[in-house]
Backbone as JSON, one array per atom type, in Angstrom:
{
  "sequence": "MSSTTAPTERPRISACIIAFNEADRIGDCLASLAFCDEIIVVDSHSTDQTVAIATAAGARVLQRSFDGFRSQKAFCVEQAAHDWVLCLDADERVSAELREAILAAQSAGFSGQAGYRFARLSEYFGKFLRHGNAYPDHVLRLFDRRRGGWRGKREIHEAASVDGSVGLLPGDLVHYPYRSLEQQLSKTQRYARMMAEHEFARGKRATLPKLVLAPAWRFWRGLLFRGGFRDGWHGLVYAYVRANYVRQKTIMLWMLQNGQPVSDPPRRTDAS",
  "N": [[-27.18, 18.44, -4.47], [-28.42, 16.84, -1.27], [-28.44, 16.72, 2.37], [-29.58, 14.31, 4.67], [-28.93, 14.5, 7.17], [-29.95, 16.63, 10.6], [-28.66, 19.07, 11.78], [-28.22, 19.0, 14.53], [-28.16, 16.56, 14.7], [-26.09, 13.03, 15.38], [-23.42, 12.85, 13.66], [-24.24, 10.95, 10.52], [-23.44, 8.38, 8.77], [-22.55, 7.33, 4.98], [-21.71, 4.53, 3.38], [-19.6, 4.2, 0.47], [-19.06, 2.29, -2.32], [-17.31, 1.21, -5.59], [-17.88, -1.27, -8.29], [-17.19, -3.86, -10.23], [-18.21, -6.85, -11.66], [-17.74, -8.59, -9.2], [-18.46, -10.7, -7.33], [-17.22, -12.56, -5.62], [-16.63, -11.28, -3.65], [-17.22, -9.34, -2.96], [-19.64, -9.67, -0.77], [-18.39, -9.66, 1.31], [-17.33, -7.4, 1.77], [-19.4, -5.73, 1.77], [-20.62, -6.89, 4.03], [-18.64, -6.11, 6.02], [-19.58, -3.17, 6.51], [-21.63, -3.16, 7.96], [-21.79, -1.45, 10.1], [-22.48, 1.11, 8.92], [-24.61, 3.66, 8.07], [-25.71, 4.01, 5.86], [-25.65, 2.51, 2.73], [-24.07, 2.41, -0.51], [-23.32, 0.86, -3.9], [-21.85, 1.21, -6.89], [-22.19, 0.08, -9.54], [-20.88, -1.17, -12.66], [-22.0, -2.56, -14.51], [-22.45, -5.3, -14.62], [-21.23, -9.1, -15.15], [-21.79, -10.98, -13.57], [-22.69, -12.56, -10.54], [-22.91, -10.06, -8.71], [-24.48, -7.75, -8.37], [-26.96, -8.86, -7.79], [-26.03, -9.59, -5.11], [-24.97, -7.97, -4.3], [-27.45, -6.44, -3.49], [-29.29, -8.13, -2.08], [-28.23, -7.96, 0.63], [-29.31, -5.19, 1.41], [-27.48, -2.82, 0.23], [-28.04, -0.23, -2.19], [-27.93, -0.27, -5.06], [-27.06, 1.0, -8.01], [-26.71, 1.88, -11.64], [-23.88, 2.61, -13.86], [-22.1, 2.8, -16.49], [-18.27, 2.55, -17.1], [-16.47, 5.06, -16.51], [-13.54, 6.24, -15.83], [-11.69, 5.39, -12.73], [-11.58, 7.81, -10.73], [-13.84, 9.2, -11.26], [-15.89, 7.71, -11.47], [-16.13, 7.01, -8.46], [-16.56, 9.68, -7.37], [-19.08, 10.15, -8.87], [-20.51, 8.1, -7.25], [-19.87, 9.07, -4.77], [-21.68, 11.52, -4.66], [-24.21, 10.32, -5.0], [-24.73, 9.63, -2.21], [-26.68, 9.66, 0.47], [-26.25, 11.32, 2.82], [-23.89, 13.14, 4.43], [-20.93, 12.74, 5.24], [-19.11, 10.26, 4.2], [-17.96, 7.14, 3.65], [-15.57, 5.88, 1.68], [-15.17, 2.45, -0.03], [-13.44, 0.08, -1.67], [-14.4, -3.12, -3.75], [-13.12, -4.85, -2.92], [-11.54, -4.37, -0.49], [-11.96, -4.72, 3.24], [-13.43, -3.19, 6.13], [-11.87, -3.51, 9.62], [-12.42, -5.13, 12.44], [-10.88, -3.44, 14.71], [-10.82, -0.82, 12.88], [-13.47, -0.23, 12.6], [-14.28, -0.04, 15.3], [-13.36, 2.63, 15.62], [-14.16, 4.01, 13.92], [-16.46, 4.66, 14.45], [-16.34, 5.55, 17.17], [-15.38, 7.89, 16.46], [-17.53, 8.85, 15.09], [-19.46, 9.41, 16.78], [-18.84, 11.33, 18.65], [-18.78, 13.47, 17.24], [-17.07, 13.91, 14.97], [-15.26, 15.56, 15.6], [-14.55, 18.08, 14.98], [-13.12, 17.61, 12.33], [-11.91, 17.12, 9.11], [-11.92, 15.43, 7.77], [-10.44, 11.44, 7.63], [-8.12, 9.51, 7.78], [-6.43, 5.85, 7.9], [-4.54, 3.23, 7.97], [-3.95, 0.78, 5.76], [-3.6, -2.44, 5.15], [-2.38, -5.41, 3.12], [-3.28, -8.32, 1.69], [-1.33, -10.58, 0.51], [-0.96, -13.09, -1.58], [-1.62, -15.34, 0.88], [-0.09, -14.07, 2.69], [-0.28, -11.23, 4.93], [1.05, -8.19, 4.33], [3.59, -6.39, 6.44], [5.36, -4.16, 5.68], [7.83, -2.54, 4.11], [6.99, -1.01, 0.82], [4.6, -1.73, 1.27], [2.82, -1.44, 3.36], [2.81, 1.22, 5.94], [0.37, 1.98, 4.19], [-1.59, 4.62, 4.56], [-4.68, 5.98, 3.59], [-6.71, 8.38, 2.61], [-10.35, 8.21, 3.18], [-12.6, 8.44, 4.93], [-14.55, 10.95, 4.67], [-16.49, 14.2, 4.87], [-18.11, 15.3, 2.75], [-18.67, 17.91, 1.8], [-16.5, 19.01, 2.2], [-14.68, 18.81, 0.42], [-13.43, 15.4, -2.0], [-12.99, 12.89, -4.2], [-11.17, 14.35, -6.19], [-10.06, 16.41, -8.93], [-7.95, 15.32, -12.0], [-6.74, 12.98, -12.46], [-7.61, 9.83, -13.35], [-6.11, 7.52, -12.68], [-4.96, 5.9, -9.79], [-6.01, 6.93, -8.23], [-6.87, 9.69, -5.34], [-8.48, 10.37, -2.33], [-9.03, 14.23, -1.57], [-9.14, 16.8, 1.13], [-10.98, 19.96, 2.57], [-9.12, 21.08, 4.91], [-8.59, 20.24, 8.73], [-6.91, 16.94, 8.71], [-7.62, 13.51, 10.27], [-6.25, 10.89, 12.18], [-6.84, 7.17, 12.59], [-7.04, 4.62, 14.24], [-6.37, 1.25, 13.42], [-6.63, -1.41, 10.89], [-7.8, -0.98, 7.41], [-8.49, -3.85, 5.75], [-6.96, -5.35, 2.83], [-7.73, -7.44, -0.08], [-6.24, -7.16, -2.97], [-5.35, -9.37, -5.11], [-6.12, -11.84, -6.79], [-5.11, -13.47, -8.61], [-1.33, -14.11, -9.09], [-1.08, -13.82, -11.62], [-2.98, -12.44, -12.78], [-2.38, -9.95, -11.11], [-0.01, -9.05, -12.86], [-1.16, -8.42, -15.21], [-3.12, -6.09, -14.05], [-1.37, -4.42, -13.34], [0.19, -3.97, -15.56], [-2.0, -2.67, -16.95], [-2.59, 0.07, -15.21], [-0.13, 0.67, -15.88], [0.24, 1.81, -17.9], [-1.97, 3.32, -18.26], [-1.48, 5.66, -16.48], [0.93, 5.81, -17.81], [-0.34, 7.93, -20.07], [-1.43, 9.36, -18.88], [0.33, 10.84, -17.76], [1.83, 11.9, -20.06], [-0.13, 13.28, -21.6], [-0.02, 15.7, -20.05], [2.33, 16.78, -20.3], [4.56, 15.53, -19.17], [7.88, 14.01, -19.33], [9.62, 11.05, -20.02], [12.89, 10.25, -18.92], [16.62, 8.89, -19.98], [18.43, 8.1, -17.79], [16.15, 8.15, -15.86], [14.76, 6.08, -16.45], [16.39, 3.75, -16.09], [17.37, 4.07, -13.46], [14.9, 4.7, -11.94], [13.37, 2.08, -11.82], [15.03, 0.36, -10.23], [15.49, 2.03, -7.86], [12.97, 1.68, -6.62], [12.79, -0.52, -6.18], [14.88, -1.34, -4.08], [14.36, 0.65, -1.95], [11.8, -0.7, -1.25], [12.37, -3.37, -0.38], [14.27, -2.97, 1.0], [14.83, -0.55, 2.66], [12.8, 0.15, 3.26], [12.17, -2.01, 4.45], [10.91, -4.17, 3.22], [11.98, -6.51, 3.44], [11.29, -8.23, 5.79], [8.89, -9.44, 4.82], [9.55, -11.78, 4.09], [9.53, -14.05, 1.25], [7.49, -13.35, 0.02], [7.41, -10.49, 0.62], [9.68, -10.19, -0.84], [9.11, -10.97, -3.66], [6.89, -9.12, -4.34], [8.33, -6.85, -4.11], [9.7, -6.6, -6.25], [7.47, -6.99, -8.67], [6.1, -4.02, -8.09], [8.29, -2.88, -8.86], [8.77, -3.65, -11.41], [6.65, -2.42, -12.47], [6.81, 0.34, -12.33], [8.79, 0.22, -14.15], [7.5, -0.27, -16.74], [6.07, 1.42, -16.91], [7.53, 4.27, -17.26], [8.75, 2.95, -19.76], [6.67, 3.05, -21.44], [5.98, 5.86, -21.0], [8.4, 6.59, -22.65], [8.35, 5.77, -24.78], [5.78, 6.74, -26.21], [6.57, 9.71, -26.27], [8.21, 9.59, -28.07], [6.72, 8.95, -30.22], [5.57, 6.45, -30.69], [3.0, 3.78, -30.18], [1.52, 2.28, -27.65], [-0.15, 0.27, -27.07], [-2.44, -1.95, -28.18], [-4.19, -1.45, -31.58], [-7.54, -0.58, -32.34], [-9.27, -3.28, -33.44], [-10.34, -4.12, -36.88], [-13.56, -4.6, -37.55], [-15.36, -5.24, -40.05], [-15.82, -6.35, -43.44], [-14.43, -4.95, -45.51]],
  "CA": [[-26.68, 17.45, -3.76], [-28.46, 17.51, -0.3], [-28.1, 15.81, 3.4], [-30.87, 14.66, 5.26], [-28.8, 14.87, 8.3], [-29.36, 17.68, 11.24], [-27.07, 20.03, 12.96], [-28.03, 18.5, 16.25], [-27.93, 14.85, 15.06], [-25.18, 12.32, 15.22], [-23.18, 12.48, 11.83], [-24.75, 9.65, 9.29], [-22.26, 7.67, 7.35], [-22.57, 6.56, 3.51], [-20.67, 3.54, 2.01], [-19.59, 3.94, -1.03], [-18.49, 1.32, -3.31], [-17.63, 0.75, -7.19], [-17.99, -2.73, -8.61], [-17.51, -4.08, -11.52], [-17.76, -8.58, -11.27], [-16.86, -8.54, -7.36], [-19.08, -11.6, -7.08], [-16.93, -13.8, -5.0], [-15.63, -10.42, -2.91], [-18.21, -7.77, -1.96], [-20.57, -10.04, 0.27], [-17.58, -9.91, 2.91], [-16.62, -6.25, 1.91], [-20.74, -5.08, 2.79], [-20.41, -6.99, 5.9], [-17.89, -5.33, 7.29], [-19.81, -2.42, 6.66], [-23.06, -2.94, 8.26], [-22.47, -0.28, 10.83], [-23.15, 2.11, 8.24], [-26.47, 4.12, 7.58], [-26.4, 3.38, 3.92], [-24.53, 1.58, 1.6], [-24.28, 2.67, -1.99], [-22.68, 0.41, -4.65], [-21.96, 1.87, -8.09], [-21.96, -0.83, -10.29], [-20.39, -0.92, -13.89], [-22.67, -3.6, -15.33], [-21.42, -6.58, -14.04], [-22.16, -10.1, -15.79], [-22.09, -11.94, -12.51], [-23.88, -11.94, -9.54], [-22.18, -8.79, -8.03], [-25.54, -6.8, -8.21], [-27.59, -9.52, -6.65], [-25.55, -10.13, -4.04], [-25.29, -6.37, -2.96], [-28.98, -5.93, -3.59], [-29.51, -9.08, -1.25], [-27.27, -7.14, 1.71], [-29.47, -4.21, 1.67], [-27.04, -2.1, -0.75], [-28.5, 0.45, -3.1], [-27.41, -0.74, -6.11], [-27.01, 2.14, -9.28], [-25.55, 1.0, -12.82], [-23.27, 3.4, -14.56], [-21.03, 2.55, -17.25], [-17.38, 3.52, -16.28], [-15.36, 5.8, -17.44], [-12.6, 6.49, -15.09], [-11.9, 5.24, -11.45], [-11.84, 8.91, -10.08], [-15.37, 9.96, -11.72], [-17.04, 6.73, -10.78], [-15.93, 7.34, -7.03], [-17.08, 10.94, -7.3], [-20.69, 9.77, -8.92], [-21.11, 7.07, -6.08], [-20.27, 10.11, -3.25], [-22.58, 12.47, -5.21], [-25.47, 10.05, -4.64], [-25.11, 9.75, -0.94], [-27.61, 10.5, 1.59], [-25.13, 11.62, 3.78], [-22.71, 14.55, 4.11], [-19.75, 11.6, 5.96], [-18.8, 9.16, 3.42], [-16.56, 6.28, 4.01], [-15.71, 4.93, 0.35], [-14.03, 1.14, 0.14], [-13.18, -0.79, -2.94], [-14.84, -4.3, -3.48], [-11.92, -5.89, -2.22], [-11.47, -3.83, 0.97], [-13.0, -4.63, 4.36], [-12.94, -2.74, 7.72], [-11.46, -4.63, 10.56], [-13.1, -4.63, 13.96], [-10.45, -2.09, 15.05], [-11.21, 0.21, 12.58], [-15.02, -0.09, 12.7], [-14.89, 0.67, 16.79], [-12.47, 3.83, 15.92], [-14.9, 5.1, 13.45], [-17.92, 4.48, 15.66], [-16.27, 6.64, 18.17], [-15.16, 9.55, 16.08], [-18.52, 9.45, 14.66], [-20.53, 9.02, 18.41], [-18.05, 12.19, 18.96], [-19.63, 14.47, 15.97], [-16.17, 13.93, 13.97], [-14.05, 16.15, 16.3], [-13.82, 19.42, 13.83], [-11.94, 17.33, 11.11], [-12.77, 17.21, 7.16], [-11.52, 13.69, 6.92], [-9.53, 10.64, 8.3], [-6.86, 8.31, 7.0], [-6.04, 4.69, 8.42], [-3.92, 2.0, 7.27], [-4.12, -0.58, 4.3], [-2.76, -4.07, 4.98], [-2.69, -6.01, 1.98], [-2.84, -9.86, 1.55], [-0.15, -10.83, -0.66], [-0.77, -14.44, -1.63], [-1.51, -16.44, 1.73], [0.24, -13.36, 3.97], [-0.37, -9.89, 5.07], [2.5, -7.26, 4.06], [3.39, -5.59, 6.91], [6.8, -3.41, 5.61], [7.96, -2.13, 2.66], [5.81, -0.03, 0.51], [2.77, -1.4, 1.08], [2.28, -0.3, 4.42], [1.17, 1.03, 6.66], [-0.18, 2.35, 3.06], [-2.39, 5.21, 4.74], [-5.73, 6.43, 2.95], [-7.91, 9.04, 3.61], [-11.41, 7.08, 2.77], [-13.65, 8.61, 5.33], [-14.68, 12.54, 5.2], [-16.9, 14.94, 4.68], [-18.23, 15.76, 1.09], [-19.02, 19.25, 1.65], [-15.44, 19.87, 2.44], [-13.61, 17.61, -0.62], [-14.06, 14.04, -2.15], [-12.52, 12.67, -5.52], [-11.08, 15.87, -7.15], [-8.46, 16.04, -10.25], [-8.23, 14.96, -13.23], [-6.21, 11.48, -12.81], [-8.66, 8.46, -12.98], [-6.1, 6.13, -12.45], [-4.46, 5.74, -8.72], [-7.04, 8.14, -7.68], [-7.04, 9.71, -3.77], [-9.12, 12.17, -1.73], [-8.1, 15.21, -0.65], [-10.28, 17.74, 1.48], [-10.18, 20.78, 2.84], [-9.02, 21.31, 6.39], [-7.81, 18.93, 9.51], [-7.57, 15.14, 8.62], [-7.39, 12.98, 11.42], [-5.74, 9.14, 11.82], [-7.68, 6.3, 13.2], [-6.43, 3.39, 14.26], [-7.24, 0.17, 12.55], [-6.58, -1.19, 9.14], [-8.46, -1.56, 5.83], [-7.9, -4.74, 5.19], [-7.06, -5.28, 1.31], [-7.47, -8.43, -1.35], [-5.92, -7.09, -3.93], [-5.38, -9.94, -6.03], [-6.89, -13.07, -7.04], [-3.53, -14.39, -8.55], [-0.36, -13.69, -10.0], [-1.16, -13.37, -13.51], [-4.4, -11.0, -12.87], [-1.78, -8.22, -10.64], [0.8, -8.69, -13.47], [-1.98, -8.02, -16.4], [-3.57, -5.0, -13.94], [-0.22, -3.48, -12.6], [0.49, -3.41, -17.25], [-2.81, -2.14, -17.26], [-2.69, 0.55, -14.96], [1.22, 1.27, -15.91], [-0.11, 2.41, -19.28], [-2.91, 4.39, -17.8], [-0.03, 6.51, -16.06], [1.6, 6.85, -19.03], [-0.73, 7.73, -20.55], [-1.98, 10.97, -18.11], [1.37, 11.56, -17.81], [2.13, 12.31, -20.68], [-0.92, 14.47, -21.75], [0.31, 16.47, -18.93], [3.57, 17.24, -20.29], [5.44, 15.05, -18.46], [9.06, 13.28, -20.6], [10.93, 10.29, -19.22], [14.61, 10.27, -19.33], [17.25, 7.92, -19.72], [18.56, 7.95, -16.07], [15.09, 7.84, -15.12], [14.24, 4.65, -17.15], [17.45, 2.9, -15.76], [17.3, 4.46, -12.11], [13.68, 4.2, -10.78], [12.65, 0.85, -11.44], [15.96, -0.01, -9.02], [15.02, 2.79, -6.83], [11.77, 1.12, -6.18], [12.59, -1.79, -5.51], [15.98, -1.35, -3.05], [13.06, 1.15, -1.12], [10.74, -0.79, -0.5], [12.69, -4.25, 0.36], [15.54, -2.84, 1.83], [15.29, 0.8, 3.46], [11.87, -0.05, 4.07], [11.96, -3.11, 5.65], [10.29, -5.43, 2.87], [12.91, -8.07, 3.35], [10.9, -8.69, 6.77], [8.3, -10.22, 5.1], [9.84, -12.89, 3.61], [9.48, -14.33, 0.16], [5.97, -12.52, -0.25], [7.98, -9.02, 0.46], [10.68, -9.94, -2.29], [7.88, -10.43, -5.38], [6.15, -7.9, -4.23], [9.27, -5.25, -4.47], [9.75, -6.84, -7.87], [5.91, -6.3, -9.04], [5.53, -3.23, -7.66], [9.76, -2.1, -9.67], [9.02, -3.84, -12.77], [5.56, -1.93, -12.58], [7.4, 1.21, -12.44], [9.79, -0.04, -15.18], [6.55, -0.53, -17.46], [5.37, 3.12, -17.03], [8.51, 4.88, -17.94], [9.2, 2.56, -20.7], [5.59, 3.46, -22.16], [5.97, 6.85, -21.5], [9.01, 7.01, -23.51], [7.4, 5.48, -26.05], [4.31, 7.68, -26.29], [7.04, 10.99, -26.51], [8.58, 8.95, -29.32], [5.61, 9.08, -31.16], [4.86, 5.32, -30.69], [2.04, 3.11, -29.89], [1.49, 1.59, -26.4], [-1.37, -0.51, -26.92], [-2.73, -2.09, -29.86], [-5.23, -0.22, -32.21], [-8.89, -0.99, -32.67], [-9.43, -4.15, -34.57], [-11.57, -3.35, -38.1], [-14.78, -6.0, -38.24], [-15.81, -5.49, -41.46], [-15.47, -7.27, -44.47], [-13.3, -4.75, -45.83]],
  "C": [[-27.31, 17.92, -2.04], [-28.2, 16.12, 0.75], [-29.55, 16.05, 4.11], [-30.03, 14.52, 7.05], [-28.52, 16.04, 9.28], [-28.76, 17.87, 11.65], [-26.96, 19.42, 13.88], [-27.68, 17.21, 16.05], [-26.41, 13.99, 14.99], [-24.74, 12.08, 13.67], [-23.77, 10.85, 11.39], [-23.28, 9.75, 8.88], [-23.04, 7.1, 6.32], [-21.85, 5.67, 3.28], [-20.76, 3.59, 1.39], [-19.06, 3.3, -1.38], [-18.58, 1.71, -4.28], [-17.41, -0.75, -6.93], [-18.27, -3.21, -9.91], [-16.93, -6.21, -11.5], [-16.91, -8.74, -10.31], [-17.99, -9.76, -6.82], [-18.71, -12.52, -5.9], [-16.37, -12.94, -4.09], [-16.54, -9.37, -2.25], [-18.54, -8.25, -1.07], [-19.6, -9.67, 1.09], [-17.38, -8.36, 3.2], [-18.33, -5.4, 2.68], [-21.23, -5.75, 3.98], [-19.79, -6.62, 6.93], [-18.69, -4.23, 7.3], [-21.22, -2.16, 7.03], [-23.41, -1.84, 9.39], [-22.8, 0.88, 10.81], [-24.73, 2.89, 7.79], [-26.73, 4.32, 6.57], [-25.24, 2.97, 3.71], [-24.67, 1.77, 0.33], [-23.15, 1.74, -3.22], [-23.14, 0.53, -6.3], [-21.42, 0.87, -9.17], [-21.77, -0.53, -12.08], [-20.33, -2.16, -14.43], [-22.02, -4.58, -15.25], [-22.1, -7.89, -14.84], [-21.94, -10.99, -14.74], [-23.17, -11.63, -11.74], [-23.42, -10.66, -8.36], [-23.61, -7.93, -7.74], [-26.48, -7.62, -7.31], [-27.56, -10.02, -5.67], [-25.24, -8.69, -3.04], [-26.56, -5.95, -2.44], [-29.54, -6.45, -1.93], [-28.96, -8.58, 0.45], [-27.45, -5.97, 2.07], [-28.86, -2.63, 0.81], [-28.16, -1.03, -1.96], [-28.1, 0.87, -4.29], [-27.97, 0.32, -7.66], [-25.65, 1.03, -10.21], [-25.2, 2.1, -13.47], [-21.78, 2.98, -15.26], [-19.6, 3.32, -17.1], [-16.34, 3.41, -17.08], [-13.7, 6.57, -16.3], [-12.93, 6.15, -13.56], [-12.18, 6.24, -10.53], [-13.5, 9.38, -10.3], [-15.91, 9.0, -11.49], [-17.13, 6.73, -9.31], [-16.81, 8.92, -6.41], [-18.44, 10.6, -7.55], [-20.77, 9.07, -7.54], [-21.21, 8.34, -4.74], [-21.68, 11.09, -3.74], [-24.52, 11.83, -4.25], [-25.85, 9.2, -3.2], [-25.99, 10.23, -0.19], [-26.93, 11.45, 2.39], [-24.33, 12.4, 3.56], [-21.27, 13.27, 4.21], [-19.99, 10.42, 4.8], [-17.84, 7.92, 3.54], [-16.67, 5.14, 2.73], [-14.24, 3.86, 0.27], [-14.24, 1.03, -1.61], [-14.01, -2.43, -3.07], [-14.07, -5.25, -2.6], [-11.23, -5.99, -0.98], [-12.64, -4.3, 1.7], [-12.59, -3.69, 5.64], [-12.84, -3.23, 8.72], [-12.05, -4.39, 11.46], [-12.8, -3.43, 14.85], [-10.7, -1.21, 14.41], [-12.34, 0.6, 12.43], [-15.27, 0.57, 14.51], [-14.15, 2.38, 16.69], [-13.13, 4.55, 15.19], [-16.33, 5.79, 14.03], [-17.56, 5.27, 16.4], [-15.58, 7.9, 17.64], [-16.33, 9.9, 15.58], [-19.66, 10.16, 16.13], [-19.65, 11.3, 18.82], [-18.02, 13.01, 18.05], [-18.14, 14.55, 15.25], [-15.15, 15.12, 14.65], [-13.58, 17.52, 15.38], [-13.28, 18.82, 12.54], [-12.66, 17.2, 9.74], [-12.84, 15.87, 7.21], [-10.81, 12.72, 8.02], [-8.94, 9.52, 7.48], [-6.94, 7.22, 8.44], [-5.21, 3.89, 7.17], [-4.26, 1.14, 6.4], [-3.38, -1.36, 4.57], [-3.6, -4.62, 4.02], [-2.18, -7.25, 2.36], [-2.12, -9.86, 0.39], [-0.08, -12.62, -0.6], [-0.59, -15.35, -0.5], [-0.9, -15.59, 2.9], [-0.04, -12.09, 3.91], [1.23, -8.85, 5.52], [2.49, -6.28, 4.86], [4.65, -4.5, 6.88], [6.82, -3.21, 4.52], [7.7, -0.75, 1.96], [4.55, -0.07, 0.82], [2.38, -1.63, 2.29], [3.35, 0.38, 5.25], [0.27, 1.75, 5.29], [-1.47, 3.72, 3.49], [-3.28, 6.02, 3.81], [-6.58, 7.38, 3.44], [-9.45, 8.6, 2.49], [-12.64, 7.81, 3.46], [-13.69, 10.2, 5.87], [-15.8, 12.86, 4.56], [-17.47, 15.92, 3.51], [-18.46, 16.73, 1.26], [-17.76, 20.04, 1.94], [-14.19, 19.11, 1.38], [-14.16, 16.36, -1.63], [-12.68, 13.69, -3.42], [-12.5, 13.8, -6.63], [-10.05, 15.57, -7.99], [-9.12, 15.72, -11.09], [-7.47, 13.53, -13.56], [-7.24, 11.14, -12.44], [-7.76, 7.8, -12.72], [-4.88, 6.57, -10.92], [-4.76, 7.01, -8.22], [-6.57, 8.52, -6.58], [-7.69, 11.23, -3.86], [-8.82, 12.85, -1.76], [-9.59, 16.3, -0.3], [-9.46, 19.07, 1.94], [-10.19, 21.02, 4.2], [-8.64, 20.65, 7.55], [-8.25, 17.76, 8.94], [-7.07, 14.55, 9.55], [-6.53, 11.5, 10.85], [-6.81, 8.6, 13.03], [-6.77, 5.58, 13.34], [-7.33, 2.19, 13.87], [-6.95, 0.07, 11.48], [-7.47, -1.88, 8.32], [-8.02, -2.35, 5.62], [-8.43, -5.01, 3.14], [-6.77, -6.79, 0.78], [-7.11, -7.93, -2.3], [-5.92, -7.71, -5.41], [-5.41, -11.31, -6.18], [-6.07, -14.1, -7.17], [-2.86, -14.16, -9.51], [-0.37, -12.78, -11.25], [-2.08, -12.35, -13.8], [-3.65, -10.09, -11.82], [-0.76, -8.2, -11.83], [-0.3, -7.93, -15.01], [-2.21, -6.61, -15.9], [-2.61, -3.99, -14.04], [0.48, -3.34, -14.55], [-0.5, -2.15, -17.1], [-2.85, -0.91, -17.28], [-0.91, 1.29, -15.37], [0.9, 2.54, -17.41], [-0.74, 3.54, -18.8], [-2.57, 5.88, -17.62], [0.36, 7.17, -16.92], [1.09, 7.53, -19.62], [-1.47, 9.63, -20.0], [-0.83, 11.45, -17.73], [2.04, 12.81, -18.79], [1.48, 13.31, -21.62], [-0.7, 15.46, -20.53], [1.97, 17.43, -18.97], [4.88, 16.76, -19.91], [6.43, 13.77, -19.8], [9.14, 12.25, -19.74], [11.99, 10.63, -19.89], [15.56, 9.05, -19.29], [17.71, 7.31, -18.4], [17.42, 7.83, -15.72], [14.66, 6.13, -15.32], [14.9, 3.51, -16.79], [17.47, 2.56, -14.27], [16.02, 4.11, -11.22], [13.4, 3.41, -10.77], [13.95, 0.04, -9.92], [15.52, 0.7, -7.71], [13.87, 1.76, -6.13], [11.8, 0.54, -5.33], [13.38, -2.02, -4.1], [14.85, -0.6, -2.0], [12.19, 0.53, -0.65], [11.85, -2.65, 0.44], [13.57, -4.13, 1.61], [15.38, -1.67, 2.59], [13.38, 0.86, 4.07], [11.35, -1.07, 5.04], [11.08, -4.79, 5.07], [10.94, -6.85, 2.85], [12.15, -8.58, 4.25], [9.33, -9.95, 6.47], [7.75, -11.59, 4.22], [10.19, -12.91, 2.17], [8.66, -13.44, -1.07], [6.87, -11.69, -0.67], [8.9, -8.91, -0.67], [9.74, -9.71, -3.56], [7.64, -9.98, -5.2], [7.0, -6.29, -4.9], [9.5, -4.97, -5.9], [8.5, -6.74, -8.99], [5.95, -5.17, -9.45], [7.52, -2.33, -8.92], [9.21, -2.49, -11.07], [7.66, -2.87, -13.4], [6.34, -0.14, -13.11], [8.66, 1.63, -13.8], [8.65, 0.17, -16.64], [6.18, 0.8, -17.89], [6.05, 3.98, -17.4], [8.69, 4.27, -19.49], [7.88, 3.45, -22.07], [5.23, 4.94, -22.59], [7.26, 7.06, -22.4], [8.61, 6.43, -24.87], [6.41, 6.43, -26.68], [5.19, 9.04, -26.16], [7.56, 10.52, -27.76], [7.75, 8.85, -30.23], [5.24, 7.15, -31.56], [3.67, 4.38, -29.83], [2.55, 2.84, -28.32], [0.45, 0.73, -26.11], [-1.68, -1.17, -28.33], [-4.16, -1.41, -30.9], [-6.34, -0.86, -32.22], [-8.78, -1.92, -33.91], [-10.28, -3.89, -35.62], [-12.29, -4.99, -38.07], [-15.24, -6.47, -39.19], [-15.14, -6.23, -42.5], [-13.53, -6.88, -45.23], [-12.3, -4.76, -45.28]]
}
């Protein structure tokens, strides 16, 4: 892993994106990253026009079979030409305010910071959620890869970390996470299974009190204590779905610790 940035130069930024069948969203993502010095897309063998769109936008596209969100993002960062990396998912965009904040920090040489966090603003079926568990949802996505990255063993709900000081930038990372409610429900169930399997492998176990109380706490914490009700019915539905995620994850962990499967076994395809 080498860098083309000389010590006396303005630090350069490599934008790193992972994608799979994101033809309807990746164009806007890449357009918001035009200020970066390089854009890399690691694609998991998409069957739509994702690769063609990314290539036409000037991104360097690499193909890699998906083996986990953290591993895919770590691989993408390793391919960067520059040490400062800005990591996005294909359903995210850098807002104008955040772009100016990043450019200002870059012009200042990143002021001795190892990385930067900023708020993530999620669109939810026609409305941006500005309260509850959804916002500000600060994420560390701009960092010096020499001082950290996508570390750890958890492949789901992965998070970057760095050794050193982390700054906070103004502006939002705009997030368009769901195409439909059906997609959200399917996605949260898949994530719940992956988290339950991860926690079970680490020796974590579910209890009856947690099975009953954890979903309720997630719901009321987001809707009432963090003001999710201010987002109207959007905030109510979001709080319900997120509470159901906690319920699914805890039930699946309970099933695993009692020797029960949480997904269908592979189907046999031969005549026998």
